[in-house]
C-alpha positions in Angstrom: 0.0 0.0 0.0 1.1 3.6 -0.7 2.6 5.3 2.3 1.9 8.9 3.3 3.9 11.3 5.4 2.3 13.1 8.4 3.7 16.3 9.9 7.1 17.8 10.1 8.6 14.7 11.5 7.5 12.9 8.3 6.0 10.0 10.1 4.8 7.5 7.5 1.5 5.6 7.5 -0.5 3.6 5.1 -2.7 5.6 2.7 -5.9 4.3 4.4 -6.3 4.0 8.2 -8.7 2.1 10.5 -11.0 3.9 12.8 -11.8 1.7 15.8 -14.6 3.6 17.4 -17.4 1.4 16.0 -16.0 -1.6 17.7 -16.9 -0.4 21.2 -18.8 2.9 20.9 -21.7 4.8 19.2 -23.1 2.1 16.9 -25.6 -0.7 17.3 -24.0 -4.0 18.5 -20.6 -2.4 19.0 -20.2 -3.9 22.5 -20.9 -7.4 21.4 -18.2 -7.9 18.7 -14.9 -8.5 20.5 -13.5 -11.4 18.5 -14.8 -10.0 15.2 -13.2 -6.7 16.1 -9.8 -8.4 16.7 -10.1 -10.0 13.2 -10.9 -6.6 11.8 -7.7 -5.0 13.2 -5.6 -7.9 12.0 -7.1 -7.8 8.5 -6.3 -4.0 8.3 -2.7 -4.5 9.5 -2.2 -7.4 7.0 -3.1 -5.0 4.2 -0.9 -2.1 5.2 -3.6 0.0 7.0 -1.3 0.5 9.9 -2.8 3.8 11.3 -5.0 2.4 14.0 -7.1 5.2 15.5 -8.8 5.0 18.9 -9.5 7.1 22.0 -9.6 6.5 25.8 -13.3 7.6 25.8 -14.4 4.8 23.3 -16.1 2.4 25.6 -14.9 4.2 27.7 -11.5 2.4 27.8 -12.6 -0.9 26.3 -11.5 0.0 22.8 -7.9 0.6 23.9 -8.0 -2.6 25.9 -9.1 -4.5 22.8 -6.4 -3.0 20.7 -3.8 -3.8 23.4 -4.5 -7.5 22.7 -3.5 -7.0 19.1 -0.6 -4.7 19.8 0.9 -7.2 22.3 1.6 -9.4 19.3 2.0 -6.9 16.4 3.2 -3.6 17.8 5.8 -3.3 15.0 3.1 -3.5 12.4 1.0 -0.6 13.8 1.0 3.2 13.9 -0.9 3.8 17.1 -3.1 6.9 17.4 -5.2 7.6 20.5 -6.8 10.7 22.0 -7.2 12.5 25.3 -9.3 15.3 26.7 -12.8 13.9 27.0 -14.5 12.2 29.9 -17.6 10.1 29.7 -20.1 10.8 32.5 -23.4 9.2 33.3 -25.3 11.9 31.5 -22.9 13.7 29.2 -19.4 14.0 27.9 -17.1 16.7 29.4 -13.7 18.1 28.4 -10.7 17.9 30.7 -7.5 19.5 29.5 -5.7 19.9 32.9 -2.0 19.1 32.5 -2.0 16.7 35.4 -4.9 14.8 34.0 -3.4 14.6 30.6 -0.2 13.0 31.9 -2.2 10.5 34.0 -4.4 9.7 31.1 -1.4 9.0 28.8 0.1 6.5 31.3 -3.3 4.8 31.6 -3.6 4.6 27.7 -0.1 3.1 27.5 -1.0 0.4 30.0 -4.3 -0.5 28.2 -2.6 -0.5 24.8 0.3 -2.6 26.1 2.9 -0.4 24.5 5.8 1.8 25.6 5.0 4.7 23.2 2.0 6.2 21.4 2.8 7.2 17.8 0.2 10.0 17.6 -1.4 11.5 20.7 -4.4 13.7 19.8 -6.3 16.3 21.8 -9.9 15.2 21.4 -11.3 18.5 22.5 -9.9 21.7 24.0 -11.1 22.3 27.6 -12.9 25.7 27.7 -11.7 26.1 31.3 -8.0 25.5 30.5 -5.8 27.5 28.0 -5.2 25.2 25.1 -1.5 26.1 25.4 -1.3 24.6 28.8 -2.9 21.3 27.7 -0.6 21.2 24.6 2.4 21.9 26.8 1.7 18.9 28.9 1.3 16.8 25.8 4.7 18.1 24.5 6.3 17.0 27.8 5.1 13.5 27.0 7.0 13.7 23.7 10.1 14.8 25.5 9.6 12.0 28.0 9.6 9.4 25.2 6.0 8.3 25.9 4.6 9.9 22.7 6.1 10.4 19.2 3.9 13.2 17.8 0.9 15.4 18.6 -2.4 16.0 16.8 -5.6 18.0 17.2 -9.1 17.0 16.5 -11.4 19.5 14.9 -14.3 19.0 17.2 -16.1 21.5 19.4 -19.8 22.0 20.1 -19.4 25.7 20.9 -17.9 26.4 17.5 -20.5 24.4 15.8 -23.3 26.3 17.4 -21.7 29.6 16.5 -21.4 29.0 12.8 -21.8 25.4 11.6 -18.8 23.7 10.1 -17.3 27.0 9.0 -17.3 28.2 12.6 -15.9 24.9 13.7 -13.0 25.0 11.3 -12.3 28.7 12.1 -12.1 27.8 15.8 -9.8 24.9 15.0 -7.4 27.0 13.0 -7.3 29.5 15.9 -6.4 26.7 18.3 -3.8 25.3 15.8 -2.1 28.7 15.5 -1.8 28.9 19.3 -0.5 25.4 20.0 1.9 25.5 17.0 3.8 28.1 19.0 4.3 25.6 21.8 5.1 22.4 19.9 4.7 21.3 16.2 1.3 19.9 15.2 1.7 16.7 13.2 -1.9 16.1 12.2 -5.4 17.5 12.3 -8.4 15.1 12.4 -11.5 16.5 10.8 -14.6 15.2 9.1 -14.1 15.0 5.3 -16.2 13.1 2.8 -18.1 13.4 -0.4 -21.2 14.6 1.5 -19.3 16.7 4.0 -16.5 18.4 2.1 -16.2 21.7 4.1 -12.7 20.9 5.4 -11.5 21.6 1.9 -12.2 25.3 2.1 -9.9 26.4 4.9 -8.7 23.6 7.1 -7.0 21.5 4.4 -5.2 24.6 2.9 -3.9 25.4 6.4 -2.5 21.9 6.8 -1.1 21.7 3.3 0.8 25.0 3.7 2.5 23.6 6.8 3.0 20.0 5.9 0.5 18.9 8.5 -1.4 15.7 7.9 -5.2 15.7 7.6 -6.8 12.6 9.0 -10.2 12.4 7.4 -12.7 11.2 10.0 -16.1 9.7 8.9 -15.0 9.5 5.2 -17.9 7.2 4.5 -20.5 9.5 6.1 -21.3 7.2 9.1 -21.9 4.4 6.6 -24.3 6.2 4.3 -21.8 6.5 1.4 -21.4 2.7 1.4 -24.8 2.3 -0.2 -25.7 -0.4 2.3 -28.3 1.6 4.2 -31.9 2.0 3.1 -34.2 4.9 3.9 -36.4 4.3 6.9 -34.5 1.2 8.1 -34.3 2.6 11.6 -31.4 2.5 14.2 -31.2 1.2 17.7 -31.3 3.8 20.5 -27.6 3.3 21.2 -26.7 4.1 17.6 -25.5 7.7 17.1 -27.4 7.8 13.8 -30.7 7.4 15.6 -30.4 11.1 16.6 -28.7 12.3 13.5 -30.6 14.7 11.2 -29.3 13.2 8.0 -30.4 9.7 9.0 -34.1 10.4 9.1 -36.1 8.4 6.5 -36.8 11.6 4.6 -33.2 12.8 4.5 -31.8 9.4 3.6 -34.2 9.2 0.7 -33.3 12.8 -0.4 -29.6 12.0 -0.5 -29.8 8.8 -2.5 -28.6 10.6 -5.7 -25.2 10.9 -4.0 -25.0 7.2 -3.5 -26.3 6.6 -7.1 -23.5 8.8 -8.4 -20.9 6.8 -6.5 -22.4 3.5 -7.8 -22.1 4.8 -11.5 -18.5 5.6 -11.0 -17.8 2.3 -9.3 -19.4 0.4 -12.1 -17.0 2.0 -14.6 -14.0 0.6 -12.7 -15.2 -3.0 -12.5 -17.9 -5.1 -11.0 -15.9 -5.6 -7.7 -15.4 -1.9 -7.1 -17.9 -0.5 -4.5 -19.4 3.0 -3.7 -17.4 3.0 -0.5 -14.1 2.5 -2.3 -15.0 5.4 -4.7 -15.8 7.6 -1.7 -12.5 6.8 0.0 -10.6 7.2 -3.3 -12.1 10.7 -3.5 -10.7 11.6 -0.1 -7.3 10.2 -1.1 -7.4 12.4 -4.2 -7.6 15.6 -2.1 -3.9 15.7 -1.4 -0.7 13.9 -0.5 -1.1 14.4 3.2 -4.8 13.4 3.4 -5.4 10.0 5.1 -9.0 8.6 5.3 -9.7 6.8 8.6 -12.9 4.9 8.0 -14.4 3.2 10.9 -15.1 -0.6 10.7 -16.2 -3.3 13.0 -16.3 -6.2 10.5 -13.3 -7.8 8.8 -14.9 -7.7 5.3 -15.4 -3.9 5.6 -11.7 -3.4 6.6 -10.6 -5.4 3.6 -12.9 -3.5 1.3 -11.7 -0.1 2.6 -8.1 -1.1 2.2 -8.8 -1.8 -1.5 -9.6 1.9 -2.0 -5.9 2.7 -1.9 -5.5 0.9 -5.2 -8.4 2.7 -7.0 -7.3 5.7 -9.1 -10.2 8.0 -10.0 -10.0 9.8 -13.3 -10.5 13.5 -13.9 -13.9 12.6 -15.3 -14.7 10.7 -12.1 -13.7 13.6 -9.9 -15.7 16.1 -12.1 -18.8 13.9 -11.8 -18.5 13.8 -8.0 -18.1 17.5 -8.0 -21.4 17.8 -9.8 -23.3 15.6 -7.4 -26.0 17.4 -5.4 -25.0 18.8 -2.1 -26.2 16.7 0.8 -29.5 17.7 2.4 -30.2 17.8 6.1 -28.3 19.4 8.9 -25.0 17.8 9.7 -24.4 19.6 13.0 
């Protein structure tokens, strides 16, 4: 698989990563698929998808524990990315960016992951009660201590979203990036980027490209919608994040079917085994040399399918057709 460089340190990862959140968090049945999840991680590593992305809040903690079982055997095959800064309470999720907590959380993640070093440590969300420079400074100390190799920032934040949608979110993220860059180099930014949510292309990706910062594309398959495997009105279990998502109502899923139909047309031109999901991932890969899609998967066959996107080269005509697809309907915030 093609390799891509992330950040000033030029850390190399496979062109397609593996998002592990669905294995233990946010999707129906996630908590009941331990052995299948292990097979999924092994299948991804076997195909060169070595960027394995998790977070301490997924589960919470159970996702890191699961990955630790794989890393105990295959640490040399993996580029380990985890996150810090969010705590899961009984009723809601809260941010914690206090330096002491960040250091304790890192040690706990290292134990759960059964490794001596985290390749990429990401700030999941800035704590509004703590200057982001203080949090980032604590993370930088972890690099100097040899516990972490590089640092990244996630483009998430409910306050920014309420102020101005995705544009407000990305503007807030860039302000944070400018501040923490003065403390320690940023290696990557994780932000949502997909055919039906392309807003990161406007300001966030140019900022990253100008500085050699990697963009890790979260939700590149639109929470599964762009795979073409979901049907309007199918319904989701209460513990599935899509049950409360405005774009996953029966009405909005029906309205956005032309996007999937377009991906199907392009896939068909590339052969009967090419899927809409692979076209969607190939589109993300085409956005730049430092862009790495990190699709979530909890089934081995999906990890294998996603890895295949790294070998799909879209033509200029394909990209032009995707650009002409209708914009997705329904709020995404």
